[in-house]
C-alpha positions as CSV (number, residue, x, y, z in Angstrom):
1,M,-32.0,93.9,8.2
2,G,-29.2,92.4,10.4
3,P,-25.9,90.9,9.3
4,M,-25.7,87.8,7.2
5,I,-25.0,84.6,9.3
6,N,-22.8,82.1,7.5
7,V,-23.7,78.5,8.3
8,L,-21.7,75.4,7.5
9,L,-23.6,72.1,7.4
10,L,-21.0,69.3,8.0
11,I,-22.1,66.0,6.6
12,K,-20.3,62.6,6.9
13,R,-20.8,61.4,3.3
14,Y,-22.7,62.3,0.1
15,T,-24.6,59.2,-1.0
16,G,-27.1,60.8,-3.3
17,N,-30.0,63.2,-3.0
18,Y,-31.2,63.3,0.6
19,P,-34.5,65.3,0.9
20,L,-34.2,65.9,4.7
21,L,-30.9,67.7,4.2
22,N,-32.3,69.6,1.3
23,E,-35.0,71.0,3.5
24,M,-32.6,71.7,6.4
25,A,-30.6,73.9,4.0
26,K,-33.5,76.1,3.0
27,L,-32.8,78.8,5.4
28,D,-34.0,82.4,4.8
29,E,-31.5,83.5,2.1
30,N,-31.9,87.1,3.3
31,R,-30.4,86.2,6.7
32,F,-28.3,83.1,6.2
33,R,-25.7,82.0,3.7
34,R,-25.5,78.2,3.4
35,V,-22.4,76.2,2.9
36,V,-22.4,72.4,2.8
37,C,-19.3,70.2,3.2
38,Y,-19.4,66.4,2.6
39,L,-16.4,64.7,4.1
40,G,-16.9,61.6,1.9
41,G,-18.5,60.9,-1.4
42,E,-18.0,62.4,-4.9
43,K,-20.0,65.1,-6.7
44,D,-22.3,63.5,-9.3
45,G,-24.2,66.5,-10.6
46,Q,-27.4,65.2,-9.2
47,N,-27.4,67.0,-5.8
48,P,-30.1,69.7,-5.6
49,L,-27.9,71.4,-2.9
50,D,-25.3,72.4,-5.5
51,S,-27.7,75.1,-6.7
52,L,-28.9,76.0,-3.2
53,A,-25.6,76.3,-1.3
54,K,-21.9,76.4,-1.7
55,T,-20.9,72.7,-1.6
56,Y,-17.6,71.0,-0.9
57,Y,-17.0,67.3,-1.6
58,L,-13.8,66.2,0.2
59,G,-14.0,62.6,-1.1
60,L,-12.6,60.9,1.9
61,K,-12.8,57.2,2.7
62,N,-14.4,56.1,6.0
63,H,-11.1,55.4,7.7
64,E,-9.9,58.9,6.8
65,I,-12.8,60.6,8.7
66,R,-11.0,60.7,12.0
67,L,-10.0,63.3,14.5
68,W,-6.3,62.4,14.1
69,N,-6.4,63.2,10.4
70,G,-4.5,66.4,10.5
71,K,-4.9,67.1,6.8
72,L,-8.7,66.9,7.2
73,R,-8.7,69.2,10.2
74,R,-6.6,71.8,8.4
75,R,-8.8,71.6,5.2
76,L,-12.0,72.2,7.3
77,A,-10.4,75.1,9.1
78,E,-9.4,76.6,5.7
79,I,-13.0,76.3,4.5
80,I,-14.3,77.8,7.7
81,D,-12.0,80.8,7.3
82,A,-12.5,81.2,3.5
83,E,-16.3,81.1,3.9
84,Q,-16.2,83.3,7.0
85,I,-18.4,80.7,8.8
86,H,-20.2,81.8,12.0
87,V,-21.9,78.5,12.9
88,V,-21.0,74.9,12.1
89,N,-23.7,72.3,12.4
90,C,-22.2,68.8,12.6
91,H,-24.6,66.1,11.5
92,L,-24.2,62.6,13.0
93,Q,-21.7,61.6,15.6
94,R,-18.7,61.0,13.4
95,T,-18.5,64.6,12.2
96,I,-18.5,66.2,15.7
97,A,-14.8,65.5,16.6
98,V,-13.4,66.9,13.3
99,G,-15.9,69.8,13.3
100,V,-14.9,70.9,16.8
101,A,-11.2,70.5,16.1
102,A,-11.4,72.4,12.8
103,A,-13.5,75.2,14.4
104,R,-10.9,75.6,17.2
105,M,-8.1,75.8,14.6
106,A,-9.9,78.3,12.4
107,R,-9.0,82.0,12.9
108,N,-12.6,83.2,13.4
109,R,-13.6,80.5,15.9
110,P,-17.2,79.8,14.9
111,A,-19.9,78.4,17.2
112,V,-20.4,74.7,16.8
113,V,-23.7,72.7,17.2
114,A,-24.4,69.1,16.6
115,T,-27.5,67.3,15.3
116,L,-27.9,63.7,16.4
117,H,-30.5,61.8,14.3
118,G,-30.7,58.5,16.3
119,L,-30.4,56.8,19.6
120,G,-27.3,55.2,21.1
121,S,-24.8,58.0,20.5
122,A,-23.2,57.2,23.9
123,D,-23.5,53.4,23.9
124,S,-20.0,52.6,25.1
125,L,-17.5,53.8,27.7
126,Q,-15.3,55.1,24.9
127,R,-18.2,57.1,23.4
128,K,-19.1,58.5,26.8
129,L,-15.5,59.7,27.4
130,G,-15.2,61.1,23.9
131,N,-18.5,63.0,24.2
132,W,-17.5,64.3,27.6
133,L,-14.5,65.9,26.0
134,L,-16.2,67.1,22.9
135,Y,-19.7,68.3,24.0
136,R,-18.2,71.0,26.3
137,H,-17.1,72.8,23.1
138,L,-20.6,72.7,21.5
139,F,-23.1,75.6,21.8
140,K,-26.0,73.1,21.7
141,V,-26.6,69.4,21.0
142,V,-29.8,68.9,19.0
143,G,-31.9,65.7,19.1
144,V,-34.4,65.2,16.3
145,S,-37.1,64.2,18.9
146,E,-37.5,64.4,22.7
147,G,-36.8,60.7,22.7
148,V,-33.3,61.4,21.3
149,T,-32.7,64.3,23.6
150,Q,-33.5,62.1,26.6
151,D,-31.2,59.4,25.3
152,I,-28.4,62.0,25.0
153,L,-29.0,63.4,28.5
154,C,-29.3,60.0,30.2
155,N,-26.2,58.5,28.6
156,N,-23.7,61.3,28.7
157,W,-21.7,62.5,31.7
158,H,-22.3,65.9,33.2
159,L,-24.3,67.3,30.3
160,A,-26.6,70.2,31.5
161,P,-30.2,69.9,30.3
162,D,-30.1,73.4,28.8
163,R,-27.3,72.4,26.4
164,V,-29.6,69.9,24.7
165,V,-32.6,70.9,22.6
166,A,-35.1,69.0,20.4
167,I,-35.8,70.1,16.9
168,Y,-38.2,67.7,15.1
169,N,-37.4,66.6,11.6
170,G,-39.8,68.0,9.1
171,I,-40.8,66.9,5.6
172,D,-41.7,68.6,2.4
173,T,-45.4,67.8,2.5
174,A,-46.3,68.7,-1.1
175,P,-45.6,65.4,-2.7
176,F,-47.7,63.5,-0.2
177,L,-50.7,65.8,-0.5
178,Q,-51.3,65.2,-4.3
179,P,-54.6,63.5,-5.0
180,Q,-53.6,60.0,-6.2
181,P,-56.5,57.5,-6.4
182,K,-55.6,54.2,-4.8
183,D,-56.9,52.0,-7.6
184,V,-55.2,54.1,-10.3
185,M,-51.8,54.1,-8.5
186,R,-51.9,50.3,-7.9
187,Q,-52.6,49.6,-11.5
188,K,-49.9,52.1,-12.6
189,L,-47.1,50.9,-10.2
190,F,-47.9,47.3,-9.4
191,P,-50.4,45.8,-12.0
192,E,-49.3,42.3,-11.1
193,I,-50.3,42.6,-7.4
194,R,-53.8,41.7,-6.3
195,G,-55.2,42.1,-2.8
196,N,-57.9,43.7,-0.7
197,I,-55.7,45.1,2.1
198,W,-52.3,46.4,1.3
199,F,-49.8,46.7,4.0
200,G,-46.4,48.3,3.4
201,T,-43.2,49.5,4.9
202,A,-40.1,51.4,3.7
203,G,-36.6,51.7,4.9
204,R,-33.2,50.0,4.9
205,L,-33.5,46.2,5.2
206,T,-31.6,45.7,8.4
207,R,-32.1,43.9,11.7
208,V,-32.9,47.2,13.6
209,K,-35.8,47.9,11.2
210,N,-37.3,44.6,12.3
211,Q,-38.8,43.5,9.0
212,K,-38.4,39.8,10.1
213,N,-41.0,40.2,12.8
214,L,-43.2,42.0,10.3
215,L,-43.1,39.0,8.0
216,L,-43.9,36.6,10.9
217,A,-46.8,38.8,12.0
218,F,-48.0,39.1,8.4
219,K,-48.1,35.4,8.1
220,R,-50.6,35.2,10.9
221,C,-52.6,38.0,9.5
222,V,-52.8,36.3,6.1
223,D,-54.2,33.2,7.8
224,I,-57.2,35.3,8.8
225,F,-57.3,37.8,5.9
226,P,-56.0,35.8,2.9
227,E,-56.4,38.7,0.5
228,S,-53.8,40.8,2.3
229,V,-50.5,41.7,0.6
230,L,-47.3,43.3,2.0
231,L,-44.8,45.6,0.2
232,I,-41.3,45.8,1.8
233,C,-39.5,48.7,0.1
234,G,-35.8,49.3,0.4
235,R,-32.4,47.6,0.1
236,G,-30.0,46.4,2.7
237,E,-27.9,43.5,4.1
238,A,-31.0,41.6,5.4
239,E,-32.7,41.4,2.0
240,T,-31.5,37.8,1.2
241,E,-32.6,36.6,4.6
242,L,-36.0,38.3,4.3
243,R,-36.6,36.8,0.9
244,S,-35.7,33.4,2.2
245,L,-38.0,33.8,5.1
246,T,-40.8,34.9,2.8
247,S,-40.4,31.7,0.8
248,S,-40.2,29.4,3.9
249,L,-43.4,31.0,5.2
250,G,-45.2,30.3,1.9
251,L,-45.8,34.0,1.3
252,E,-44.7,34.2,-2.3
253,G,-47.2,36.3,-4.2
254,K,-48.3,37.9,-0.9
255,V,-45.0,39.7,-0.1
256,H,-43.3,41.9,-2.6
257,F,-39.9,43.6,-2.5
258,P,-40.0,46.6,-4.9
259,G,-36.5,47.7,-3.9
260,F,-35.4,51.3,-3.2
261,R,-38.1,53.7,-4.5
262,R,-37.6,57.3,-5.5
263,D,-41.4,57.6,-6.1
264,I,-42.2,56.8,-2.5
265,S,-45.1,59.3,-2.4
266,Q,-46.8,57.3,-5.2
267,V,-46.0,54.0,-3.5
268,L,-47.6,55.2,-0.3
269,A,-50.7,56.1,-2.2
270,T,-51.2,52.4,-3.0
271,L,-51.3,51.3,0.7
272,D,-54.1,50.9,3.1
273,V,-51.8,50.6,6.2
274,F,-48.1,51.6,6.8
275,V,-46.1,49.6,9.3
276,L,-42.9,50.7,11.0
277,P,-41.8,47.9,13.4
278,S,-38.3,49.3,14.2
279,L,-36.5,48.1,17.3
280,R,-34.9,51.6,17.5
281,E,-36.0,54.8,15.9
282,G,-34.9,58.4,16.7
283,F,-37.7,60.0,14.7
284,G,-39.2,58.1,11.8
285,L,-39.2,60.1,8.6
286,A,-40.9,57.3,6.7
287,L,-43.6,57.3,9.3
288,A,-44.3,61.0,8.9
289,E,-44.4,60.7,5.2
290,A,-46.9,57.8,5.4
291,M,-49.1,59.8,7.8
292,C,-49.0,62.8,5.5
293,S,-50.2,60.6,2.7
294,G,-53.4,60.1,4.7
295,I,-53.1,56.4,5.6
296,P,-53.3,54.7,9.1
297,V,-50.1,53.6,10.6
298,I,-48.8,50.9,12.9
299,A,-45.4,51.7,14.6
300,S,-43.1,50.8,17.4
301,Q,-43.4,52.4,20.8
302,V,-39.7,53.4,20.8
303,G,-37.6,56.5,20.6
304,G,-39.4,59.5,19.0
305,V,-42.2,57.5,17.4
306,P,-44.8,58.0,20.1
307,E,-44.2,61.8,19.8
308,I,-45.2,61.6,16.1
309,F,-48.4,59.9,17.1
310,G,-49.2,62.3,19.9
311,E,-52.7,61.9,21.3
312,A,-54.3,61.6,17.9
313,A,-56.1,58.5,16.7
314,V,-53.8,57.6,13.8
315,G,-53.3,53.9,14.2
316,E,-51.6,51.6,16.7
317,L,-48.4,51.7,18.7
318,I,-46.9,48.2,19.3
319,D,-44.1,46.5,21.1
320,P,-41.6,45.6,18.3
321,E,-40.2,42.7,20.3
322,S,-43.6,41.0,20.4
323,I,-44.9,39.3,17.3
324,D,-48.3,39.0,19.0
325,S,-48.5,42.8,19.6
326,L,-47.7,43.5,15.9
327,T,-50.1,40.7,14.7
328,N,-53.0,41.9,16.8
329,A,-52.5,45.5,15.6
330,M,-52.5,44.3,11.9
331,I,-55.6,42.2,12.5
332,R,-57.5,45.0,14.3
333,I,-56.8,47.5,11.6
334,S,-57.8,45.0,8.9
335,E,-61.1,44.6,10.7
336,C,-61.7,48.3,10.5
337,S,-64.2,49.6,7.9
338,G,-62.9,51.6,5.0
339,E,-64.5,54.6,6.5
340,D,-62.7,54.1,9.8
341,R,-59.4,53.7,8.0
342,V,-60.0,57.0,6.1
343,R,-60.7,58.7,9.4
344,L,-57.5,57.5,10.9
345,G,-55.6,58.6,7.8
346,E,-57.1,62.0,7.9
347,N,-56.1,62.3,11.6
348,A,-52.6,61.2,10.7
349,R,-52.3,63.8,7.9
350,D,-53.5,66.6,10.2
351,R,-51.0,65.6,12.9
352,V,-48.1,65.9,10.5
353,L,-49.3,69.2,8.9
354,R,-49.6,70.7,12.4
355,N,-46.3,69.6,13.8
356,F,-43.7,68.0,11.4
357,T,-43.4,70.2,8.3
358,A,-40.1,71.3,6.8
359,E,-41.1,75.0,7.4
360,K,-41.4,74.4,11.2
361,M,-38.1,72.6,11.3
362,V,-36.3,75.3,9.4
363,K,-37.7,78.0,11.6
364,K,-36.3,76.3,14.7
365,Y,-32.9,75.9,13.1
366,E,-32.9,79.6,12.2
367,E,-33.6,80.5,15.8
368,L,-30.8,78.2,16.9
369,Y,-28.2,79.6,14.5
370,E,-29.2,83.2,15.5
371,A,-28.7,82.3,19.2
372,A,-25.3,80.7,18.4
373,W,-24.3,83.8,16.5
374,L,-25.3,86.0,19.4
375,N,-23.2,83.9,21.7
376,L,-20.0,84.5,19.8
377,P,-17.8,86.8,21.8
378,A,-17.8,89.5,19.2
379,N,-21.6,89.6,19.0
380,R,-22.7,89.4,22.6
381,G,-25.2,92.2,23.1
382,S,-25.9,92.6,19.4
383,R,-29.0,91.8,17.5
384,P,-29.0,89.6,14.4
């Protein structure tokens, strides 16, 4: 057995339990020691990572998470040295600058990688210049889909293709594979809702998630299939506008806002069709969860979403800017027989189990961290 590789996951802010990060930290404990540092947020005793990894909560405000915060750079360098970190993984754009600076201040000079979860990380001249200065200090830049990696390569200056790799996000499939009869779950969770075809979506209620067009398309669908209902799960700044639009469209009783749900696997079990009409999407975790639940999906042909579909017959890809495109997809899938929807759902589940599990994601990160460790000057020519 080779030496232990110490990995620091650098996260912008702790905002509560985040299942994706939990899975990313489940590295082989015989080969990797995990340390997690949240730049913002406070410990609340509810984070599963507290028992899985050494965790730091720096409690900074947003305006304090900046490259020129010397106190932050020194604190991170102290953590890197105290924990003898070999590899730092900076998650999201904001952490990269402070992660690179702290790594260069630290005595043991760890390798630094960055994981970008969305599109548009170089959407301004200032960002392009900043990335040009920073990315040369990274061992690799990770995109959570090929769509994200292409966005990184196309929008950054002089970034060699071999410096950018795709590692798909993965989900813990177990909660979505539990047998949960649709009728039983509907009665348990939403006894007040009645409908023959249940559409649903989940995510932050924001412009980019495009729930407005979903409501407009659903209105047209209801005119043809009046027994349809729609669940819009989540919270966000667009909620008031979406509720007002629901009222103006006369969809009260047809559209429901269950809020943020921690029982999303059970909510998905109530649906006939999941819809993700995002204008921009780096990967689409909610989409993968819905597919793993065995239900057909309608989703935007943007970012990494087509990669989740692959060539499998799992539902419909749509143009999120076109209400007609979304409406027609909802109508076509409503016209499918129950058996056809079951077949699409089975294809969707199989697609996720083959390609987007947490185990596959973790294995790729382990390979990346080992390669970064081997690239450290002291280890070149060694074997992990």
